[in-house]
Biopython code that builds the backbone (N, CA, C, O; Angstrom):
import numpy as np
from Bio.PDB.StructureBuilder import StructureBuilder

atoms = [
    (1, "MET", "N", (0.769, -1.133, -0.022)),
    (1, "MET", "CA", (-0.054, 0.159, -0.144)),
    (1, "MET", "C", (0.866, 1.305, 0.003)),
    (1, "MET", "O", (1.952, 1.399, 0.575)),
    (2, "LYS", "N", (0.155, 2.151, -0.659)),
    (2, "LYS", "CA", (1.206, 3.471, -0.877)),
    (2, "LYS", "C", (0.164, 4.352, -0.274)),
    (2, "LYS", "O", (-1.058, 4.202, -0.261)),
    (3, "LEU", "N", (0.978, 5.397, 0.270)),
    (3, "LEU", "CA", (-0.091, 6.375, 0.749)),
    (3, "LEU", "C", (-0.076, 7.991, 0.040)),
    (3, "LEU", "O", (0.889, 8.433, -0.582)),
    (4, "TRP", "N", (-1.194, 8.646, 0.254)),
    (4, "TRP", "CA", (-1.407, 10.020, -0.346)),
    (4, "TRP", "C", (-2.268, 11.212, 0.397)),
    (4, "TRP", "O", (-3.176, 10.852, 1.146)),
    (5, "LEU", "N", (-2.064, 12.352, 0.251)),
    (5, "LEU", "CA", (-2.887, 13.150, 0.910)),
    (5, "LEU", "C", (-3.960, 13.630, -0.282)),
    (5, "LEU", "O", (-3.610, 13.982, -1.408)),
    (6, "PHE", "N", (-5.038, 13.583, 0.095)),
    (6, "PHE", "CA", (-6.058, 14.242, -0.817)),
    (6, "PHE", "C", (-6.706, 15.242, -0.422)),
    (6, "PHE", "O", (-6.958, 15.286, 0.782)),
    (7, "ASP", "N", (-7.051, 16.050, -1.062)),
    (7, "ASP", "CA", (-8.025, 17.342, -1.005)),
    (7, "ASP", "C", (-6.696, 18.066, -0.778)),
    (7, "ASP", "O", (-7.049, 19.046, -0.122)),
    (8, "CYS", "N", (-5.315, 18.152, -0.948)),
    (8, "CYS", "CA", (-4.319, 18.827, -0.618)),
    (8, "CYS", "C", (-3.522, 19.481, -1.781)),
    (8, "CYS", "O", (-3.175, 18.828, -2.765)),
    (9, "ASN", "N", (-3.229, 20.904, -1.609)),
    (9, "ASN", "CA", (-2.847, 21.601, -3.006)),
    (9, "ASN", "C", (-1.241, 21.834, -2.875)),
    (9, "ASN", "O", (-0.616, 22.767, -3.378)),
    (10, "ALA", "N", (-0.767, 20.881, -2.164)),
    (10, "ALA", "CA", (0.942, 21.195, -2.001)),
    (10, "ALA", "C", (1.628, 20.458, -2.862)),
    (10, "ALA", "O", (1.137, 19.372, -3.167)),
    (11, "PRO", "N", (2.889, 20.852, -3.448)),
    (11, "PRO", "CA", (3.404, 19.991, -4.386)),
    (11, "PRO", "C", (3.634, 18.792, -4.436)),
    (11, "PRO", "O", (4.145, 18.335, -3.413)),
    (12, "ALA", "N", (3.423, 18.003, -5.362)),
    (12, "ALA", "CA", (3.716, 16.584, -5.427)),
    (12, "ALA", "C", (4.956, 16.181, -4.561)),
    (12, "ALA", "O", (4.747, 15.346, -3.682)),
    (13, "ALA", "N", (6.014, 16.596, -4.683)),
    (13, "ALA", "CA", (7.468, 16.184, -3.903)),
    (13, "ALA", "C", (6.989, 16.147, -2.405)),
    (13, "ALA", "O", (7.187, 15.184, -1.664)),
    (14, "ASP", "N", (6.280, 17.401, -2.010)),
    (14, "ASP", "CA", (6.409, 17.783, -0.553)),
    (14, "ASP", "C", (5.275, 16.715, 0.128)),
    (14, "ASP", "O", (5.406, 16.182, 1.230)),
    (15, "ILE", "N", (4.282, 16.559, -0.676)),
    (15, "ILE", "CA", (3.278, 15.240, -0.403)),
    (15, "ILE", "C", (3.864, 14.067, -0.083)),
    (15, "ILE", "O", (3.814, 13.487, 1.002)),
    (16, "GLU", "N", (4.510, 13.691, -1.224)),
    (16, "GLU", "CA", (5.471, 12.318, -1.005)),
    (16, "GLU", "C", (6.185, 12.152, 0.044)),
    (16, "GLU", "O", (6.251, 11.048, 0.584)),
    (17, "ALA", "N", (6.857, 13.254, 0.518)),
    (17, "ALA", "CA", (7.565, 13.326, 1.569)),
    (17, "ALA", "C", (7.111, 13.244, 3.115)),
    (17, "ALA", "O", (7.712, 12.960, 4.152)),
    (18, "GLY", "N", (5.768, 13.623, 2.808)),
    (18, "GLY", "CA", (5.126, 13.475, 4.170)),
    (18, "GLY", "C", (4.495, 12.363, 4.141)),
    (18, "GLY", "O", (4.144, 11.998, 5.263)),
    (19, "CYS", "N", (4.133, 11.490, 3.069)),
    (19, "CYS", "CA", (3.474, 10.218, 3.130)),
    (19, "CYS", "C", (4.651, 9.250, 3.355)),
    (19, "CYS", "O", (4.454, 8.227, 4.011)),
    (20, "ARG", "N", (5.645, 9.475, 2.935)),
    (20, "ARG", "CA", (6.833, 8.703, 3.276)),
    (20, "ARG", "C", (7.177, 8.746, 4.978)),
    (20, "ARG", "O", (7.378, 7.648, 5.496)),
    (21, "ALA", "N", (7.239, 9.752, 5.707)),
    (21, "ALA", "CA", (7.267, 9.711, 6.943)),
    (21, "ALA", "C", (6.051, 9.358, 7.813)),
    (21, "ALA", "O", (6.112, 8.900, 8.954)),
    (22, "ALA", "N", (4.806, 9.670, 7.030)),
    (22, "ALA", "CA", (3.702, 8.941, 7.590)),
    (22, "ALA", "C", (3.743, 7.119, 7.750)),
    (22, "ALA", "O", (3.259, 6.299, 8.529)),
    (23, "ALA", "N", (4.475, 7.088, 6.721)),
    (23, "ALA", "CA", (4.481, 5.283, 6.283)),
    (23, "ALA", "C", (5.357, 4.785, 7.781)),
    (23, "ALA", "O", (5.054, 3.925, 8.608)),
    (24, "ALA", "N", (6.720, 5.855, 7.706)),
    (24, "ALA", "CA", (7.717, 5.197, 8.622)),
    (24, "ALA", "C", (7.214, 5.495, 10.021)),
    (24, "ALA", "O", (7.860, 4.866, 10.859)),
    (25, "LEU", "N", (6.409, 6.141, 10.454)),
    (25, "LEU", "CA", (5.960, 6.196, 11.841)),
    (25, "LEU", "C", (5.139, 5.007, 11.977)),
    (25, "LEU", "O", (5.377, 4.174, 12.852)),
    (26, "ILE", "N", (4.189, 4.891, 11.156)),
    (26, "ILE", "CA", (3.052, 3.755, 11.091)),
    (26, "ILE", "C", (4.153, 2.229, 11.450)),
    (26, "ILE", "O", (4.010, 1.493, 12.426)),
    (27, "GLU", "N", (4.979, 2.110, 10.596)),
    (27, "GLU", "CA", (5.516, 0.701, 10.661)),
    (27, "GLU", "C", (6.739, 0.889, 11.904)),
    (27, "GLU", "O", (7.085, -0.215, 12.324)),
    (28, "LYS", "N", (7.380, 1.923, 12.500)),
    (28, "LYS", "CA", (8.026, 2.221, 13.677)),
    (28, "LYS", "C", (6.892, 1.732, 14.901)),
    (28, "LYS", "O", (7.319, 1.119, 15.879)),
    (29, "ARG", "N", (5.932, 1.940, 14.815)),
    (29, "ARG", "CA", (4.893, 1.292, 15.800)),
    (29, "ARG", "C", (4.389, 0.022, 15.787)),
    (29, "ARG", "O", (3.489, -0.451, 16.481)),
    (30, "GLY", "N", (5.212, -0.609, 14.726)),
    (30, "GLY", "CA", (5.097, -2.067, 14.526)),
    (30, "GLY", "C", (3.730, -2.618, 13.985)),
    (30, "GLY", "O", (3.152, -3.664, 14.280)),
    (31, "PHE", "N", (3.322, -1.472, 12.978)),
    (31, "PHE", "CA", (2.016, -2.158, 12.007)),
    (31, "PHE", "C", (2.100, -1.807, 10.863)),
    (31, "PHE", "O", (2.479, -0.673, 10.572)),
    (32, "THR", "N", (1.715, -2.837, 9.839)),
    (32, "THR", "CA", (1.814, -2.615, 8.569)),
    (32, "THR", "C", (0.666, -1.256, 8.127)),
    (32, "THR", "O", (-0.207, -0.775, 8.848)),
    (33, "LEU", "N", (0.954, -0.948, 6.995)),
    (33, "LEU", "CA", (0.185, 0.289, 6.515)),
    (33, "LEU", "C", (-1.400, -0.281, 6.627)),
    (33, "LEU", "O", (-2.358, 0.325, 7.106)),
    (34, "GLN", "N", (-1.382, -1.471, 6.111)),
    (34, "GLN", "CA", (-2.804, -1.980, 5.988)),
    (34, "GLN", "C", (-3.647, -1.934, 7.386)),
    (34, "GLN", "O", (-4.671, -1.362, 7.758)),
    (35, "GLN", "N", (-2.796, -2.734, 7.912)),
    (35, "GLN", "CA", (-3.359, -2.959, 9.569)),
    (35, "GLN", "C", (-3.804, -1.544, 10.101)),
    (35, "GLN", "O", (-4.865, -1.320, 10.684)),
    (36, "ALA", "N", (-3.011, -0.802, 9.863)),
    (36, "ALA", "CA", (-3.784, 0.771, 10.593)),
    (36, "ALA", "C", (-4.648, 1.397, 9.927)),
    (36, "ALA", "O", (-5.394, 2.208, 10.476)),
    (37, "TYR", "N", (-4.704, 1.135, 8.631)),
    (37, "TYR", "CA", (-6.018, 1.715, 7.601)),
    (37, "TYR", "C", (-7.044, 0.663, 8.265)),
    (37, "TYR", "O", (-7.887, 1.103, 9.048)),
    (38, "ASP", "N", (-7.013, -0.231, 8.076)),
    (38, "ASP", "CA", (-8.084, -1.453, 8.311)),
    (38, "ASP", "C", (-8.495, -0.650, 9.903)),
    (38, "ASP", "O", (-9.600, -0.120, 10.018)),
    (39, "ALA", "N", (-7.753, -0.640, 10.764)),
    (39, "ALA", "CA", (-8.446, -0.066, 11.771)),
    (39, "ALA", "C", (-9.051, 1.065, 12.194)),
    (39, "ALA", "O", (-9.868, 1.132, 13.112)),
    (40, "VAL", "N", (-8.533, 2.225, 11.326)),
    (40, "VAL", "CA", (-9.369, 3.597, 11.169)),
    (40, "VAL", "C", (-10.917, 3.040, 10.529)),
    (40, "VAL", "O", (-11.943, 3.390, 11.112)),
    (41, "MET", "N", (-10.972, 2.378, 9.609)),
    (41, "MET", "CA", (-11.854, 1.967, 8.700)),
    (41, "MET", "C", (-13.018, 1.323, 9.864)),
    (41, "MET", "O", (-14.209, 1.612, 9.978)),
    (42, "LYS", "N", (-12.334, 0.527, 10.516)),
    (42, "LYS", "CA", (-13.413, -0.311, 11.110)),
    (42, "LYS", "C", (-13.999, 0.856, 12.673)),
    (42, "LYS", "O", (-15.174, 0.844, 13.041)),
    (43, "ARG", "N", (-12.941, 1.724, 13.352)),
    (43, "ARG", "CA", (-13.409, 2.558, 14.196)),
    (43, "ARG", "C", (-14.666, 3.518, 13.058)),
    (43, "ARG", "O", (-15.860, 3.480, 13.352)),
    (44, "SER", "N", (-14.263, 4.176, 12.024)),
    (44, "SER", "CA", (-15.265, 4.797, 11.493)),
    (44, "SER", "C", (-16.701, 3.759, 11.208)),
    (44, "SER", "O", (-17.876, 4.124, 11.151)),
    (45, "ASN", "N", (-16.366, 2.935, 11.120)),
    (45, "ASN", "CA", (-17.793, 1.787, 11.060)),
    (45, "ASN", "C", (-18.211, 1.381, 12.131)),
    (45, "ASN", "O", (-19.012, 0.447, 12.099)),
    (46, "ARG", "N", (-17.836, 1.909, 13.337)),
    (46, "ARG", "CA", (-18.279, 1.632, 14.613)),
    (46, "ARG", "C", (-17.880, 0.143, 15.184)),
    (46, "ARG", "O", (-18.346, -0.288, 16.238)),
    (47, "GLU", "N", (-16.926, -0.616, 14.328)),
    (47, "GLU", "CA", (-16.811, -1.606, 14.473)),
    (47, "GLU", "C", (-15.656, -2.173, 15.541)),
    (47, "GLU", "O", (-14.759, -1.334, 15.634)),
    (48, "ARG", "N", (-15.471, -3.063, 16.173)),
    (48, "ARG", "CA", (-14.133, -3.661, 16.937)),
    (48, "ARG", "C", (-12.803, -3.016, 16.130)),
    (48, "ARG", "O", (-12.713, -3.102, 14.905)),
    (49, "PHE", "N", (-12.023, -2.515, 16.764)),
    (49, "PHE", "CA", (-10.743, -1.964, 16.121)),
    (49, "PHE", "C", (-9.490, -2.146, 16.875)),
    (49, "PHE", "O", (-9.543, -2.097, 18.104)),
    (50, "GLU", "N", (-8.384, -2.348, 16.284)),
    (50, "GLU", "CA", (-7.045, -2.042, 17.115)),
    (50, "GLU", "C", (-6.969, -0.685, 17.390)),
    (50, "GLU", "O", (-7.070, 0.162, 16.502)),
    (51, "ARG", "N", (-6.779, -0.390, 18.698)),
    (51, "ARG", "CA", (-6.768, 0.833, 19.047)),
    (51, "ARG", "C", (-5.397, 1.514, 18.852)),
    (51, "ARG", "O", (-5.410, 2.656, 18.394)),
    (52, "ARG", "N", (-4.369, 1.011, 19.111)),
    (52, "ARG", "CA", (-3.132, 1.717, 18.645)),
    (52, "ARG", "C", (-2.729, 1.419, 17.078)),
    (52, "ARG", "O", (-1.948, 2.098, 16.410)),
    (53, "ALA", "N", (-3.275, 0.518, 16.745)),
    (53, "ALA", "CA", (-3.140, 0.790, 14.962)),
    (53, "ALA", "C", (-4.021, 2.105, 14.667)),
    (53, "ALA", "O", (-3.537, 2.990, 13.962)),
    (54, "ALA", "N", (-4.982, 2.200, 15.067)),
    (54, "ALA", "CA", (-5.589, 3.236, 14.817)),
    (54, "ALA", "C", (-5.033, 4.673, 15.393)),
    (54, "ALA", "O", (-5.282, 5.653, 14.692)),
    (55, "GLN", "N", (-4.447, 4.837, 16.367)),
    (55, "GLN", "CA", (-3.688, 5.749, 17.056)),
    (55, "GLN", "C", (-2.590, 6.236, 15.996)),
    (55, "GLN", "O", (-2.240, 7.368, 15.663)),
    (56, "ALA", "N", (-2.144, 4.867, 15.558)),
    (56, "ALA", "CA", (-0.367, 5.013, 14.639)),
    (56, "ALA", "C", (-1.025, 5.747, 13.357)),
    (56, "ALA", "O", (-0.410, 6.642, 12.778)),
    (57, "TRP", "N", (-2.254, 5.339, 12.961)),
    (57, "TRP", "CA", (-2.769, 6.271, 11.472)),
    (57, "TRP", "C", (-2.762, 7.613, 11.744)),
    (57, "TRP", "O", (-2.102, 8.428, 11.099)),
    (58, "ASP", "N", (-3.639, 7.936, 12.895)),
    (58, "ASP", "CA", (-3.953, 9.218, 13.668)),
    (58, "ASP", "C", (-2.717, 9.618, 13.684)),
    (58, "ASP", "O", (-2.441, 10.059, 12.569)),
    (59, "ASN", "N", (-1.655, 9.696, 14.545)),
    (59, "ASN", "CA", (-0.466, 10.192, 14.352)),
    (59, "ASN", "C", (0.257, 10.386, 13.038)),
    (59, "ASN", "O", (0.712, 11.477, 12.695)),
    (60, "ALA", "N", (0.350, 9.186, 12.257)),
    (60, "ALA", "CA", (0.768, 9.054, 10.757)),
    (60, "ALA", "C", (0.000, 10.660, 10.063)),
    (60, "ALA", "O", (0.574, 11.630, 9.568)),
    (61, "GLU", "N", (-1.004, 10.489, 10.216)),
    (61, "GLU", "CA", (-1.844, 11.894, 9.263)),
    (61, "GLU", "C", (-1.123, 13.029, 9.790)),
    (61, "GLU", "O", (-0.578, 13.901, 9.113)),
    (62, "ASP", "N", (-1.160, 12.953, 11.024)),
    (62, "ASP", "CA", (-0.369, 14.427, 11.585)),
    (62, "ASP", "C", (0.793, 14.830, 11.093)),
    (62, "ASP", "O", (0.988, 15.893, 10.503)),
    (63, "GLU", "N", (1.922, 13.627, 11.427)),
    (63, "GLU", "CA", (3.107, 13.689, 10.793)),
    (63, "GLU", "C", (2.948, 13.887, 9.273)),
    (63, "GLU", "O", (3.657, 14.846, 8.967)),
    (64, "ALA", "N", (2.384, 13.442, 8.302)),
    (64, "ALA", "CA", (2.280, 13.472, 7.104)),
    (64, "ALA", "C", (1.976, 14.971, 6.725)),
    (64, "ALA", "O", (2.686, 15.473, 5.853)),
    (65, "LEU", "N", (0.854, 15.830, 7.380)),
    (65, "LEU", "CA", (0.599, 17.311, 7.424)),
    (65, "LEU", "C", (1.917, 18.107, 7.813)),
    (65, "LEU", "O", (2.348, 19.036, 7.131)),
    (66, "ARG", "N", (2.483, 17.669, 8.922)),
    (66, "ARG", "CA", (3.633, 18.544, 9.241)),
    (66, "ARG", "C", (4.634, 18.738, 8.105)),
    (66, "ARG", "O", (5.022, 19.761, 7.540)),
    (67, "VAL", "N", (4.896, 17.614, 7.962)),
    (67, "VAL", "CA", (6.070, 17.236, 6.828)),
    (67, "VAL", "C", (5.706, 18.214, 5.718)),
    (67, "VAL", "O", (6.336, 19.225, 5.407)),
    (68, "THR", "N", (4.357, 17.651, 5.062)),
    (68, "THR", "CA", (4.205, 18.365, 3.780)),
    (68, "THR", "C", (4.241, 20.287, 3.757)),
    (68, "THR", "O", (4.489, 21.132, 2.897)),
    (69, "TYR", "N", (3.864, 20.310, 5.137)),
    (69, "TYR", "CA", (3.370, 22.113, 5.228)),
    (69, "TYR", "C", (4.421, 22.475, 5.573)),
    (69, "TYR", "O", (4.584, 23.675, 5.795)),
    (70, "HIS", "N", (5.373, 21.651, 5.716)),
    (70, "HIS", "CA", (6.618, 22.197, 6.794)),
    (70, "HIS", "C", (6.304, 23.099, 7.791)),
    (70, "HIS", "O", (6.623, 24.287, 7.754)),
    (71, "GLY", "N", (5.463, 22.374, 9.006)),
    (71, "GLY", "CA", (5.180, 22.878, 10.074)),
    (71, "GLY", "C", (4.030, 23.900, 10.232)),
    (71, "GLY", "O", (3.452, 24.062, 11.306)),
    (72, "GLU", "N", (3.712, 24.625, 9.033)),
    (72, "GLU", "CA", (2.317, 25.303, 8.970)),
    (72, "GLU", "C", (1.173, 24.550, 8.846)),
    (72, "GLU", "O", (1.077, 23.428, 8.348)),
    (73, "GLU", "N", (0.298, 25.247, 9.336)),
    (73, "GLU", "CA", (-1.354, 24.840, 9.037)),
    (73, "GLU", "C", (-1.821, 24.695, 7.847)),
    (73, "GLU", "O", (-1.823, 25.644, 7.063)),
    (74, "PRO", "N", (-2.325, 23.401, 7.493)),
    (74, "PRO", "CA", (-2.883, 23.377, 6.304)),
    (74, "PRO", "C", (-3.875, 24.056, 5.527)),
    (74, "PRO", "O", (-4.779, 24.324, 6.319)),
    (75, "PRO", "N", (-4.148, 24.438, 4.476)),
    (75, "PRO", "CA", (-5.207, 25.365, 4.135)),
    (75, "PRO", "C", (-6.220, 23.894, 4.002)),
    (75, "PRO", "O", (-5.909, 22.737, 3.717)),
    (76, "GLY", "N", (-7.485, 24.496, 4.329)),
    (76, "GLY", "CA", (-8.425, 23.319, 4.318)),
    (76, "GLY", "C", (-8.254, 21.753, 5.216)),
    (76, "GLY", "O", (-7.750, 21.760, 6.339)),
    (77, "GLU", "N", (-8.620, 20.771, 4.724)),
    (77, "GLU", "CA", (-8.341, 19.540, 5.648)),
    (77, "GLU", "C", (-8.542, 18.576, 4.384)),
    (77, "GLU", "O", (-9.474, 18.123, 3.720)),
    (78, "PRO", "N", (-6.642, 18.496, 4.439)),
    (78, "PRO", "CA", (-6.236, 17.353, 3.722)),
    (78, "PRO", "C", (-6.509, 16.100, 4.394)),
    (78, "PRO", "O", (-6.666, 16.171, 5.612)),
    (79, "VAL", "N", (-6.587, 15.091, 3.899)),
    (79, "VAL", "CA", (-6.817, 13.391, 4.589)),
    (79, "VAL", "C", (-5.809, 12.504, 4.076)),
    (79, "VAL", "O", (-5.784, 12.344, 2.856)),
    (80, "LEU", "N", (-5.018, 11.932, 4.757)),
    (80, "LEU", "CA", (-4.595, 10.743, 4.362)),
    (80, "LEU", "C", (-4.953, 9.755, 3.748)),
    (80, "LEU", "O", (-6.069, 9.568, 4.235)),
    (81, "GLY", "N", (-4.773, 8.853, 2.896)),
    (81, "GLY", "CA", (-5.423, 7.813, 2.550)),
    (81, "GLY", "C", (-4.756, 6.822, 1.714)),
    (81, "GLY", "O", (-3.581, 7.111, 1.490)),
    (82, "PRO", "N", (-5.241, 5.540, 1.094)),
    (82, "PRO", "CA", (-4.125, 4.848, 0.106)),
    (82, "PRO", "C", (-4.540, 5.339, -1.054)),
    (82, "PRO", "O", (-5.655, 5.588, -1.513)),
    (83, "ALA", "N", (-3.127, 5.467, -1.571)),
    (83, "ALA", "CA", (-2.973, 5.904, -2.883)),
    (83, "ALA", "C", (-3.697, 4.877, -4.015)),
    (83, "ALA", "O", (-3.865, 3.665, -3.881)),
    (84, "GLU", "N", (-4.083, 5.734, -5.187)),
    (84, "GLU", "CA", (-4.890, 4.913, -5.943)),
    (84, "GLU", "C", (-3.624, 4.327, -6.964)),
    (84, "GLU", "O", (-2.999, 5.108, -7.681)),
    (85, "GLU", "N", (-3.329, 2.829, -6.932)),
    (85, "GLU", "CA", (-2.672, 1.998, -7.326)),
    (85, "GLU", "C", (-2.899, 2.288, -9.162)),
    (85, "GLU", "O", (-4.004, 2.614, -9.598)),
    (86, "PRO", "N", (-1.928, 2.144, -9.891)),
    (86, "PRO", "CA", (-2.297, 1.920, -11.356)),
    (86, "PRO", "C", (-2.747, 0.285, -11.376)),
    (86, "PRO", "O", (-2.183, -0.520, -10.634)),
    (87, "GLN", "N", (-3.614, -0.036, -12.124)),
    (87, "GLN", "CA", (-4.099, -1.324, -12.419)),
    (87, "GLN", "C", (-3.260, -1.948, -13.600)),
    (87, "GLN", "O", (-3.523, -3.077, -14.015)),
]
sb = StructureBuilder()
sb.init_structure("model")
sb.init_model(0)
sb.init_chain("A")
sb.init_seg("    ")
for serial, (resi, resn, name, xyz) in enumerate(atoms, 1):
    if name == "N":
        sb.init_residue(resn, " ", resi, " ")
    sb.init_atom(name, np.array(xyz, "f"), 0.0, 1.0, " ", f" {name:<3s}", serial, name[0])
structure = sb.get_structure()
């Protein structure tokens, strides 16, 4: 799985750097990107979910935004999600 920031007007190179930082944070916490994403989706559907994995995703999204926008507040509300992979 590859990550991307959606609803984001930052340059692609900055988004890629932010997403790499987000992925590294999730993996450092001991989860795969898929595990963390699944936990967040289950939480949003009010299903049982792995709290630490969901927290890793939340923190990774914050990290992606911090890196992408160089510590500045992002305009709008960009969202971290799986990148669309070419078929």
